[in-house]
C-alpha positions in Angstrom: 8.1 -27.4 -36.8 8.7 -29.1 -40.2 6.5 -27.7 -42.9 4.8 -31.0 -43.8 3.3 -31.3 -40.3 -0.4 -31.1 -39.6 -1.7 -31.3 -36.2 1.8 -32.3 -35.1 2.4 -35.3 -37.4 5.7 -35.2 -38.9 6.9 -37.6 -41.7 10.4 -39.2 -42.0 10.5 -38.0 -45.8 12.5 -34.9 -46.4 10.7 -34.0 -49.6 8.3 -31.2 -48.9 4.6 -32.0 -50.1 3.5 -28.6 -51.3 -0.1 -29.6 -51.9 -0.7 -30.1 -48.2 0.1 -26.6 -47.5 -2.8 -25.4 -49.6 -5.1 -28.0 -48.1 -4.3 -27.0 -44.5 -4.7 -23.4 -45.5 -8.1 -24.2 -47.1 -9.1 -26.2 -44.0 -8.3 -23.7 -41.4 -10.0 -20.9 -43.4 -13.2 -23.0 -43.5 -13.1 -23.8 -39.8 -12.4 -20.1 -38.8 -15.1 -18.9 -41.1 -17.6 -21.4 -39.8 -16.8 -20.6 -36.1 -16.9 -16.8 -36.8 -20.4 -16.9 -38.1 -21.9 -20.3 -39.3 -24.1 -18.4 -41.9 -20.9 -17.0 -43.4 -19.4 -20.4 -44.3 -22.0 -23.0 -43.2 -19.9 -25.8 -44.7 -16.7 -24.6 -43.2 -16.7 -27.5 -40.7 -15.7 -29.8 -43.6 -12.1 -28.3 -43.0 -11.9 -30.8 -40.2 -12.3 -33.6 -42.7 -9.4 -32.1 -44.6 -7.3 -32.2 -41.5 -8.3 -35.7 -40.8 -7.3 -37.0 -44.3 -4.0 -35.1 -44.2 -3.2 -36.3 -40.8 -3.9 -39.9 -41.6 -1.8 -39.6 -44.8 1.2 -38.2 -43.1 1.1 -40.4 -40.1 0.9 -43.6 -42.1 3.4 -42.5 -44.7 5.9 -41.9 -41.8 5.2 -45.3 -40.3 5.6 -47.2 -43.6 9.0 -45.7 -44.0 10.0 -46.6 -40.5 8.6 -50.2 -40.7 10.5 -50.9 -43.9 13.8 -49.7 -42.3 13.1 -51.6 -39.1 13.4 -48.3 -37.2 9.9 -48.1 -35.7 9.8 -47.9 -31.9 6.3 -47.5 -30.3 7.5 -45.8 -27.2 9.6 -43.4 -29.2 6.7 -42.8 -31.6 4.4 -41.9 -28.8 6.9 -39.5 -27.2 7.1 -37.7 -30.5 3.4 -37.2 -30.6 3.2 -36.1 -27.1 6.1 -33.7 -27.7 4.2 -32.2 -30.7 0.7 -32.0 -29.1 0.9 -31.6 -25.4 2.8 -28.3 -25.1 0.4 -26.6 -27.5 -2.8 -28.0 -25.9 -1.7 -27.3 -22.3 -0.7 -23.7 -23.4 -4.1 -23.3 -25.0 -5.8 -24.4 -21.8 -3.8 -21.9 -19.6 -4.2 -19.1 -22.1 -7.9 -19.7 -22.4 -8.3 -19.8 -18.6 -6.5 -16.4 -18.2 -8.4 -14.8 -21.1 -11.8 -16.0 -19.8 -11.1 -14.9 -16.2 -10.1 -11.4 -17.4 -12.7 -10.9 -20.2 -15.5 -13.4 -20.0 -15.7 -14.7 -16.3 -19.1 -16.3 -16.9 -17.4 -18.9 -19.1 -15.0 -19.9 -16.3 -17.1 -22.9 -15.1 -17.2 -24.3 -18.6 -13.5 -24.0 -18.9 -13.1 -25.8 -15.5 -15.3 -28.6 -16.8 -13.4 -29.1 -20.0 -9.8 -28.5 -18.9 -8.9 -32.0 -17.6 -10.5 -33.8 -20.5 -8.7 -31.6 -22.9 -5.3 -31.9 -21.2 -5.7 -35.8 -21.1 -7.1 -36.0 -24.6 -10.5 -37.4 -24.0 -12.6 -34.4 -24.3 -14.5 -35.7 -27.4 -15.8 -38.8 -25.2 -16.6 -36.3 -22.4 -18.8 -34.3 -24.7 -20.5 -37.5 -25.9 -21.2 -38.7 -22.4 -22.5 -35.2 -21.5 -24.5 -35.1 -24.7 -23.0 -31.7 -25.8 -23.7 -31.1 -29.4 -21.1 -29.5 -31.7 -23.8 -27.9 -33.8 -26.5 -27.2 -31.3 -24.7 -25.9 -28.2 -27.2 -24.7 -25.6 -26.3 -21.4 -23.8 -22.7 -20.3 -23.8 -20.3 -22.7 -25.6 -17.2 -23.7 -23.9 -14.1 -21.9 -25.2 -12.2 -25.4 -25.3 -14.9 -27.2 -27.4 -12.5 -27.2 -30.3 -10.0 -29.4 -28.4 -12.2 -32.5 -29.1 -10.2 -32.6 -32.4 -6.8 -32.9 -30.6 -8.2 -35.5 -28.3 -9.5 -37.6 -31.1 -6.2 -37.2 -33.1 -4.2 -38.3 -30.1 -6.4 -41.4 -29.6 -5.7 -42.3 -33.2 -2.0 -41.8 -32.7 -2.1 -44.3 -29.8 -4.3 -47.1 -31.5 -3.5 -46.8 -35.1 0.2 -47.9 -35.0 -0.7 -51.0 -33.0 -3.3 -52.0 -35.6 -1.2 -50.9 -38.6 1.7 -53.1 -37.6 -0.6 -56.2 -37.8 -1.9 -55.1 -41.3 1.8 -54.4 -42.4 2.9 -57.8 -41.3 0.0 -60.0 -42.5 -0.4 -58.2 -45.8 2.6 -58.1 -48.0 1.4 -56.1 -51.0 0.4 -52.5 -51.2 -3.0 -53.3 -52.6 -3.8 -55.8 -49.9 -2.8 -53.3 -47.2 -4.9 -50.6 -48.8 -7.8 -52.9 -49.2 -7.9 -53.8 -45.5 -7.6 -50.2 -44.5 -10.4 -49.3 -47.0 -12.5 -52.0 -45.5 -11.9 -50.6 -42.0 -13.0 -47.0 -43.3 -16.1 -48.5 -44.9 -16.9 -50.2 -41.6 -16.5 -46.9 -39.8 -18.8 -45.1 -42.2 -21.4 -48.0 -41.9 -21.4 -47.5 -38.1 -22.0 -43.7 -38.6 -24.9 -44.6 -40.9 -26.4 -47.1 -38.5 -26.1 -44.7 -35.4 -27.6 -41.8 -37.2 -31.2 -41.1 -36.5 -32.8 -38.1 -38.1 -33.8 -35.4 -35.6 -31.8 -36.6 -32.8 -28.5 -35.4 -31.4 -25.4 -36.3 -33.4 -22.7 -35.6 -30.9 -22.1 -39.4 -30.5 -21.4 -39.7 -34.2 -19.6 -36.5 -34.8 -17.1 -36.8 -31.7 -16.5 -40.5 -31.8 -13.2 -41.8 -32.9 -14.8 -45.0 -34.3 -17.2 -43.1 -36.4 -14.8 -40.4 -37.6 -11.9 -42.9 -38.2 -13.0 -43.3 -41.9 -11.7 -39.9 -42.8 -8.3 -40.7 -41.1 -8.2 -44.1 -42.7 -8.8 -42.8 -46.2 -5.7 -40.8 -45.8 -3.8 -43.8 -44.4 -5.0 -45.9 -47.5 -3.6 -43.2 -49.8 -0.3 -43.2 -48.1 0.1 -47.1 -48.5 -1.0 -46.9 -52.1 1.5 -44.1 -53.1 4.5 -45.7 -51.3 6.3 -47.5 -54.0 10.0 -47.8 -53.1 11.5 -48.8 -49.8 14.5 -46.8 -48.7 13.9 -43.7 -50.8 13.2 -40.8 -48.5 13.8 -37.8 -50.8 11.5 -38.4 -53.8 9.4 -41.6 -53.6 7.3 -40.7 -56.5 9.9 -39.4 -59.0 10.8 -42.9 -60.3 8.9 -45.2 -62.6 6.3 -42.6 -63.7 2.7 -44.0 -64.0 1.2 -44.8 -67.4 -1.1 -41.7 -67.3 1.9 -39.4 -67.5 2.5 -40.7 -71.1 -1.2 -40.0 -72.1 -1.5 -37.5 -75.1 -4.3 -36.9 -77.3 -5.3 -34.3 -79.9 -8.9 -33.1 -79.7 -10.6 -30.8 -82.1 -12.6 -27.9 -80.6 -14.4 -25.6 -83.1 -11.9 -26.2 -85.8 -8.8 -25.9 -83.6 -6.5 -28.7 -82.5 -5.8 -28.9 -78.8 -3.2 -31.1 -77.3 -4.4 -32.9 -74.1 -1.9 -34.6 -71.8 -2.2 -36.7 -68.7 -0.6 -34.0 -66.6 -3.1 -31.5 -67.8 -6.0 -33.7 -66.8 -4.5 -34.3 -63.3 -4.0 -30.5 -62.9 -7.7 -30.0 -64.0 -8.8 -32.6 -61.6 -6.9 -30.9 -58.7 -8.4 -27.5 -59.5 -12.0 -29.0 -60.0 -11.7 -30.6 -56.5 -10.5 -27.4 -54.9 -13.6 -25.6 -56.5 -15.9 -28.4 -55.1 -14.6 -27.9 -51.6 -14.9 -24.0 -51.8 -18.4 -24.3 -53.1 -19.3 -26.9 -50.4 -17.9 -24.6 -47.7 -20.4 -22.1 -48.7 -23.6 -24.2 -49.2 -23.4 -27.5 -47.3 -25.8 -27.7 -44.3 -24.2 -29.3 -41.2 -27.5 -30.7 -40.3 -27.9 -32.6 -43.7 -28.7 -36.3 -43.3 -26.6 -37.3 -46.1 -23.4 -36.2 -44.5 -23.9 -39.2 -42.0 -24.9 -41.5 -44.7 -21.7 -41.5 -46.6 -21.1 -37.8 -47.0 -18.1 -37.5 -44.8 -16.6 -40.6 -46.5 -17.2 -39.0 -49.9 -15.5 -35.7 -48.9 -12.6 -37.7 -47.5 -12.2 -39.5 -50.8 -12.3 -36.2 -52.7 -9.6 -34.8 -50.3 -7.5 -38.0 -50.9 -7.9 -37.4 -54.6 -6.7 -33.8 -54.2 -3.6 -35.0 -52.4 -3.0 -37.5 -55.2 -3.3 -34.9 -57.9 -1.0 -32.4 -56.1 1.6 -35.0 -55.5 2.7 -34.8 -59.1 4.5 -31.8 -60.6 2.4 -29.3 -62.4 0.6 -26.0 -62.0 -1.8 -27.3 -59.3 1.1 -28.4 -57.1 2.7 -25.0 -57.6 -0.5 -23.1 -56.8 -1.2 -25.1 -53.6 2.4 -24.6 -52.6 2.4 -20.8 -53.1 4.0 -18.8 -50.4 0.7 -17.5 -48.9 -0.5 -21.1 -48.7 2.7 -22.3 -47.3 2.6 -19.7 -44.6 -1.1 -20.2 -43.6 -0.7 -24.0 -43.8 2.4 -24.0 -41.6 0.6 -22.1 -38.9 -2.8 -23.9 -39.3 -2.5 -25.9 -36.0 -1.7 -22.8 -34.0 -4.5 -20.8 -35.7 -6.9 -23.7 -34.9 -5.9 -23.6 -31.2 -6.1 -19.9 -30.6 -9.0 -18.9 -32.8 -12.0 -20.5 -31.1 -11.3 -18.9 -27.6 -10.7 -15.6 -29.1 -13.9 -15.8 -31.1 -16.0 -16.8 -28.1 -14.7 -13.9 -26.1 -14.9 -11.4 -29.0 -18.4 -12.4 -29.9 -20.4 -12.7 -26.6 -23.8 -14.1 -26.7 -25.2 -10.9 -25.1 -24.3 -8.7 -28.2 -27.5 -7.3 -29.6 -26.1 -5.6 -32.7 -24.4 -7.3 -35.6 -20.8 -6.8 -36.1 -19.8 -4.7 -39.2 -17.7 -6.2 -41.9 -14.6 -4.3 -40.7 -15.1 -5.8 -37.3 -14.8 -9.3 -38.7 -11.6 -8.3 -40.6 -10.2 -7.0 -37.3 -10.9 -10.3 -35.7 -9.2 -12.3 -38.5 -6.2 -10.1 -38.2 -6.1 -10.6 -34.4 -6.3 -14.3 -34.9 -3.6 -14.3 -37.3 -1.3 -12.2 -35.1 -2.0 -14.3 -32.0 -1.6 -17.5 -34.1 1.9 -16.4 -35.2 3.0 -15.5 -31.7 1.7 -18.8 -30.5 3.5 -20.7 -33.2 6.9 -18.9 -32.6 6.7 -19.3 -28.9 4.9 -22.7 -28.4 4.4 -24.9 -31.4 7.6 -24.4 -33.3 10.5 -26.7 -32.4 14.0 -25.4 -32.1 15.7 -24.5 -35.5 12.4 -23.9 -37.2 12.7 -20.9 -39.6 10.7 -17.8 -39.0 9.0 -18.3 -42.5 8.2 -21.7 -43.9 10.1 -21.2 -47.3 13.3 -20.2 -45.7 16.3 -22.4 -44.8 16.0 -23.9 -41.3 18.2 -22.1 -38.9 21.1 -24.0 -37.4 19.9 -23.9 -33.8 21.2 -26.7 -31.7 19.1 -28.4 -29.1 19.4 -27.3 -25.6 22.3 -28.7 -23.6 21.9 -31.6 -21.3 22.1 -29.6 -18.1 18.6 -30.5 -17.0 19.2 -34.2 -17.8 22.6 -34.0 -15.8 20.9 -32.5 -12.8 18.2 -35.2 -13.0 20.8 -37.9 -13.1 22.5 -36.4 -10.1 19.3 -36.4 -8.2 18.4 -40.0 -9.4 21.7 -41.2 -7.8 20.7 -39.9 -4.4 20.1 -42.3 -1.6 16.8 -40.6 -0.7 13.9 -42.3 -2.4 11.8 -39.1 -2.9 14.9 -37.3 -4.3 15.6 -40.2 -6.5 12.1 -40.3 -8.0 12.3 -36.6 -8.5 15.6 -37.0 -10.4 14.3 -39.7 -12.6 11.2 -37.8 -13.4 13.4 -34.6 -14.1 15.6 -36.5 -16.5 12.7 -37.8 -18.5 11.1 -34.4 -18.7 14.4 -33.0 -19.8 14.7 -35.5 -22.5 11.1 -35.0 -23.6 11.4 -31.3 -23.8 15.0 -31.2 -25.4 13.7 -30.0 -28.8 11.1 -27.6 -27.4 11.7 -23.8 -27.4 11.5 -22.2 -23.9 8.0 -21.1 -24.6 7.0 -24.8 -25.2 8.3 -25.7 -21.7 6.5 -22.7 -20.1 3.4 -23.8 -21.9 3.5 -27.3 -20.3 4.1 -25.9 -16.9 1.5 -23.2 -17.2 -1.1 -25.5 -18.7 -0.4 -28.2 -15.8 -0.8 -25.5 -13.2 -4.0 -24.1 -14.7 -5.7 -27.6 -14.8 -4.6 -28.2 -11.2 -6.0 -24.9 -10.1 -9.2 -25.4 -12.1 -9.6 -28.8 -10.4 -9.7 -27.3 -6.8 -13.0 -27.8 -5.1 -14.0 -24.2 -5.1 -17.3 -22.5 -5.8 -16.4 -21.5 -9.4 -19.9 -20.1 -10.0 -19.4 -17.7 -7.3 -16.0 -16.8 -8.4 -17.3 -16.2 -11.8 -20.2 -14.0 -10.6 -17.8 -12.0 -8.3 -15.4 -11.5 -11.1 -18.2 -10.3 -13.5 -19.5 -8.0 -10.9 -16.0 -6.5 -10.4 -15.4 -6.1 -14.1 -15.6 -2.4 -15.5 
């Protein structure tokens, strides 16, 4: 997987954006901390906002490059998104079903209820229609609750290119395009404000694509504003430096002269925003009314400002691109997928004694280990280096053996065999860049969903399994 990918969104630019490593690392730490124990990081859920902004930025940046080169193909674009998300999501469903069956059978009915919506990327709307709150889950939460994020992201992938192509064609200047996108973000935030009622369930607002689109659109607007030169893939921002880079003033502090430059101010802004997010992770209440009255939009704007500050060379860029940030950021999607089922199983609702501090450290270590295995086997594409700062290995894609077999079957005179051959050819093409584990994840996930959809008495199966457990 390219290092500048978050939630499966690649860019066409080859220049690595170091600040995104740090932002993804910060986001996943907040999310895992919040899900481990909400009182530990009550505002850690804001990591999702960071993911949204980064996703919107990278997706739109990629589309702008493709549009200007007349290389954008909507079907090809969707195939790329499906190739990135579906193997990981299906593998998560399969792994969660096995984990729950073996260690927490009482959760099996909940996994069954959420497997199909998660696999088909509509679980966020399923939660809305079933009135399942993210912050006030009654009883045992579903181990697949966190897949609402991947569902919302995929819905954005499907709809945003269709809308953006209209904006791109009708608005010729960067400012006009960004203004339209900003207006859409403002409309989304206004809808969130109007739908919010104090004291009532916020699942409709929290899970809805229409109400959370503002955070994605803020990243999209930033991508449009920062795109300056068509045809430059390697370093879009190294040419024609902005005027602030030439800013330089001498200030007197306690009789000493200090030289203040524009680069120093931008670095200070980046670190200040980093501190703001860290503090908010520790103090923000997820039930605060102001979050739904512009708070999420505010945090999205702060995240966009952090990306902007880190896009320019300096100490802030280097800090956010440090090796530890690069590693955690490159594994953030895998960590997101595996952490929630593990935490649900490791921290059952029946536990009566608090977990000691070393217990939490052990859980974090286990999540990191499982996330690394998941990344290497399922998420990473062929040729991805074992560590993000290493040179990508020269690993070719798989040979076209599967595609050749599919074409032979497609040439058969039998209608059923011909249909099977056509489907096999398309599957081989779709999975050509996947590692073997990714293909296994697709098959295992599809089988798990089919089994879970069987009309069986899953409550009885869960009770029998629980009674048989040691």
